[in-house]
C-alpha positions as CSV (number, residue, x, y, z in Angstrom):
1,E,10.0,24.2,-70.1
2,E,11.7,27.3,-68.8
3,W,8.5,29.3,-68.6
4,K,6.6,26.4,-67.1
5,G,9.3,26.3,-64.4
6,L,8.8,30.0,-63.7
7,S,5.0,29.5,-63.5
8,D,5.5,26.7,-61.0
9,S,7.7,28.8,-58.8
10,R,6.2,32.3,-59.2
11,G,3.1,32.2,-61.4
12,E,4.8,34.6,-63.9
13,C,3.5,35.5,-67.3
14,R,5.9,36.2,-70.1
15,H,3.8,39.0,-71.4
16,E,3.7,41.1,-68.2
17,E,7.3,42.2,-67.6
18,G,6.3,45.2,-65.7
19,L,4.2,43.2,-63.3
20,I,7.0,40.7,-62.9
21,A,9.4,43.5,-62.0
22,W,6.9,44.9,-59.5
23,F,6.4,41.5,-57.9
24,R,10.2,40.9,-57.6
25,G,10.4,44.4,-56.0
26,L,8.0,43.3,-53.3
27,E,10.3,40.3,-52.5
28,E,13.4,42.5,-52.5
29,R,11.6,44.7,-49.9
30,G,11.2,41.7,-47.7
31,F,7.6,40.5,-48.5
32,V,7.1,36.7,-48.6
33,D,4.9,34.6,-50.9
34,C,2.9,32.6,-48.4
35,F,2.2,29.7,-50.7
36,K,5.8,29.3,-51.9
37,K,7.0,29.5,-48.3
38,A,4.6,26.9,-47.0
39,N,4.9,24.7,-50.1
40,P,8.5,24.9,-51.3
41,G,8.4,21.8,-53.5
42,A,5.0,22.5,-55.2
43,V,4.6,21.6,-58.8
44,G,1.7,22.5,-61.1
45,R,-0.2,24.5,-58.5
46,F,-2.2,27.1,-60.4
47,T,-5.1,29.4,-59.6
48,C,-6.4,30.2,-63.0
49,W,-7.1,28.2,-66.2
50,D,-8.4,28.9,-69.7
51,Q,-12.0,27.6,-69.4
52,S,-12.7,27.8,-73.1
53,R,-10.0,25.1,-73.7
54,N,-10.8,23.1,-70.6
55,G,-7.3,24.0,-69.4
56,R,-8.0,22.8,-65.8
57,F,-8.6,19.2,-67.0
58,E,-5.0,19.1,-68.3
59,N,-3.8,21.4,-65.5
60,R,-2.5,24.0,-68.0
61,G,-2.8,27.2,-66.0
62,S,-1.1,30.1,-64.1
63,R,-0.6,31.0,-60.5
64,I,-1.5,34.6,-60.6
65,D,-3.1,35.0,-57.1
66,F,-0.9,35.7,-54.1
67,I,-1.0,36.5,-50.5
68,M,2.2,38.3,-49.4
69,V,3.2,39.0,-45.8
70,G,6.0,41.1,-44.4
71,K,9.1,39.6,-42.7
72,G,7.6,40.6,-39.3
73,V,4.9,37.9,-39.5
74,E,6.7,35.3,-41.6
75,Y,7.5,33.3,-38.6
76,L,3.7,32.6,-38.2
77,L,3.5,30.7,-41.5
78,P,3.0,27.0,-41.0
79,P,5.8,24.6,-41.7
80,P,6.0,22.7,-45.1
81,P,3.4,19.9,-45.3
82,T,4.1,16.3,-44.5
83,P,3.6,13.5,-46.7
84,H,1.6,15.0,-49.5
85,P,3.1,14.4,-53.0
86,D,4.3,17.5,-54.7
87,T,3.9,16.2,-58.2
88,A,2.1,17.3,-61.3
89,S,-0.1,14.2,-61.2
90,Q,-1.3,15.1,-57.7
91,A,-1.9,18.7,-58.7
92,L,-4.2,17.5,-61.5
93,I,-6.1,15.2,-59.1
94,D,-6.6,18.1,-56.7
95,C,-7.7,20.8,-59.2
96,T,-10.2,18.4,-60.8
97,A,-11.6,16.9,-57.6
98,N,-10.1,13.6,-58.6
99,H,-11.6,14.0,-62.1
100,L,-15.1,14.6,-60.8
101,F,-15.5,18.2,-62.0
102,T,-17.3,18.7,-65.3
103,R,-15.7,19.8,-68.6
104,S,-17.1,22.5,-70.8
105,D,-19.3,21.1,-73.5
106,G,-18.8,24.0,-75.9
107,S,-21.9,25.9,-74.8
108,G,-20.9,26.5,-71.2
109,I,-19.6,24.8,-68.1
110,P,-22.2,22.4,-66.6
111,P,-22.7,22.5,-62.8
112,P,-20.5,20.2,-60.9
113,P,-21.9,16.8,-59.8
114,H,-23.1,16.9,-56.2
115,T,-20.5,14.2,-55.2
116,S,-17.7,16.6,-56.1
117,L,-18.7,19.6,-53.9
118,S,-17.2,18.3,-50.7
119,H,-13.8,18.3,-52.3
120,Q,-13.3,22.1,-51.9
121,Y,-13.9,21.7,-48.1
122,A,-11.5,18.7,-47.7
123,P,-8.6,19.3,-45.3
124,P,-5.8,20.8,-47.5
125,P,-2.2,19.4,-47.3
126,T,-1.3,22.5,-45.4
127,I,-3.4,25.3,-43.9
128,T,-1.8,27.7,-46.4
129,G,-2.7,26.9,-49.9
130,I,-5.3,26.7,-52.7
131,I,-9.0,26.0,-52.4
132,Y,-10.1,24.2,-55.5
133,T,-13.6,25.4,-56.1
134,P,-15.5,23.9,-59.2
135,P,-14.8,25.4,-62.7
136,H,-18.5,26.2,-62.9
137,Y,-18.0,28.9,-60.4
138,S,-15.1,30.8,-62.0
139,D,-11.9,30.4,-64.0
140,H,-10.1,31.4,-60.7
141,V,-9.9,29.5,-57.5
142,A,-9.5,30.8,-53.9
143,I,-6.2,31.0,-52.0
144,T,-5.9,31.0,-48.3
145,V,-3.4,31.6,-45.5
146,N,-4.0,30.8,-41.8
147,L,-1.8,32.7,-39.4
148,P,-2.2,31.6,-35.8
149,H,-2.9,34.3,-33.2
150,P,0.5,35.5,-31.8
151,G,-1.0,36.4,-28.5
152,G,-0.2,39.6,-26.6
153,G,-3.7,41.2,-26.7
154,L,-3.9,42.7,-30.2
155,K,-6.2,45.7,-30.4
156,V,-7.9,44.9,-33.7
157,R,-10.6,47.6,-33.4
158,G,-9.1,50.3,-31.3
159,D,-5.6,51.1,-32.4
160,K,-5.1,54.1,-34.7
161,A,-3.4,52.3,-37.6
162,T,-6.1,49.6,-37.8
163,V,-9.0,52.2,-37.7
164,A,-7.3,54.1,-40.6
165,C,-7.4,50.9,-42.7
166,Q,-11.2,50.5,-42.3
167,P,-12.7,53.4,-44.3
168,H,-15.8,51.4,-44.9
169,K,-16.7,51.9,-41.3
170,A,-17.6,55.5,-42.1
171,Q,-20.1,54.5,-44.7
172,K,-23.7,55.3,-43.8
173,S,-26.2,52.5,-43.6
174,I,-28.5,51.9,-46.6
175,L,-31.4,52.5,-44.2
176,T,-30.6,56.2,-44.2
177,M,-31.9,56.4,-47.7
178,F,-35.4,55.6,-46.5
179,K,-35.6,57.8,-43.4
180,R,-37.7,60.9,-43.4
181,S,-35.6,64.0,-44.0
182,A,-35.4,66.7,-41.4
183,G,-38.3,69.1,-41.6
184,G,-40.8,66.3,-42.1
185,G,-42.4,66.4,-45.5
186,G,-43.2,70.1,-46.0
187,G,-44.6,71.3,-49.3
188,G,-44.6,68.3,-51.8
189,G,-46.2,70.3,-54.7
190,G,-47.4,68.9,-58.0
191,G,-50.6,67.4,-56.4
192,A,-48.8,64.1,-55.7
193,A,-49.9,62.4,-52.5
194,A,-47.2,62.2,-49.9
195,K,-46.1,58.7,-49.1
196,K,-46.6,57.5,-45.6
197,Q,-43.7,55.9,-43.7
198,K,-43.9,53.6,-40.7
199,K,-40.9,52.2,-38.9
200,T,-40.7,48.7,-37.7
201,D,-37.5,48.1,-35.6
202,E,-34.7,49.2,-37.8
203,I,-36.5,48.8,-41.2
204,V,-38.4,51.6,-42.7
205,I,-41.4,50.4,-44.8
206,I,-42.7,52.7,-47.5
207,E,-46.4,52.2,-48.4
């Protein structure tokens, strides 16, 4: 019961003491667990289950996925939800799409019935929480946080700190792999016929 309580509140695992200490260190430095802040009374809210034992269908799982924000933006988090029951029975209903998702039959997890697919897109009890995708997709589900725009004209693309956090912007396009090298096909050798290239818009077609 003690460890179940810890899992409900922090998603902790008794075997990972180093990770627990690291997580607590984040909280001590002022980071906030978005889900816990927005859902202070949540019970049985997990993000991962043992698929081989159909753990989701008894809601035996762990909350091991988190979105943490600093104190500077904590005020943007939505208030706790209004009337949505924070009970274990409600958590079981939500994580199984009201018992519509399909159990493993021992040889794999069958695709979910079509009637259950809209459940993952249903309005959540709060805009910060868990998106219960079908178990056929993964043993994990998605988590989300929705922070309203604070205003004030944020420079998302231009400011130096943001640009430094986007190293992928420096990656070359895959199209560069197909462009003719500088010097234009001199001396192929080996008797092999040179491949002709023609360019259509931004796509290089090799014939």
